[in-house]
N, C-alpha and C positions, 0 to 999 in steps of 0.2 A: 691817528687823530691827534692833532697838536693842542696844547693848552696855551692860552694867552696870558700875558703878564698879569692882567687884572685878576684872573681866576687864581693864579698861583699866590699872589699877594693876599687875596681874600681868604684863602684856605689857611695860610700861615697865621694871619691876624686873628682869625676866628679861634684857632687853637692856642695861640700864644698872644693874648690880648695886648700886652705892652710892647710887642715887637715893633722895632723900626725895620722896615724892609725896603731894600733897593734891589731892583731886578733889571737886568740888561739882556736883550735878545742879541746873542753874540753873532749870529749869522743872518738874521733877518728872516729865518725860516720857521719860527715858532716851535722849534725843536731843541735848540741849544741855547741855554740860558746861563747867566752868572747871577748869583744872589748873595747879598750881604744881609744877614739877619742879626740884629742886636737886641738882647733881652736880659732883664734882671733874672729871669727864670734860669738862665744858663750858669748863674753863679754857683761855684762848687762842682760843676760838671766838667768832665774831660772834654776835649775837642770832639772825640768820637761820640760821646753821649749827647753833646749839643747837636751834632749833625743827625744823629738818630732821632732826636726830638723833632727836628724840622721835617725829616722824612715821614715821621709818624703823622705830622700835621697834614701832609700831602695825601694821606689815606690810600696808600698803595698805588698811586698814579705814577710814581717814579719807576721808570723802565717800561711803562706802557704808554699812557697818554703823554708823559713827560720823558723825552728820550735822554737828555743830558742836562745836568745842573751842576755847575762849578759853584760850590757852596763855601762861604766864609761866615763864621759865626763869632760873636763876641759879646761881652758884658759891657754895658754902658760905663763910661768913665765918670 
């Protein structure tokens, strides 16, 4: 069961309200995405902690409903 871009974006923004989210469907199959998530919440976090925070926002769907997510995170400039 694939997730659509809107659902992924909604879940991230509900959990990280100030997040700027850009998502791209890499293969057009609804299973392989690339995401850029920018949030002040990431300030002071390591890159691994930032990614863990996004995965937490996806509520366990990573690896099940969401097969692959190439993730980039950052703090706003």
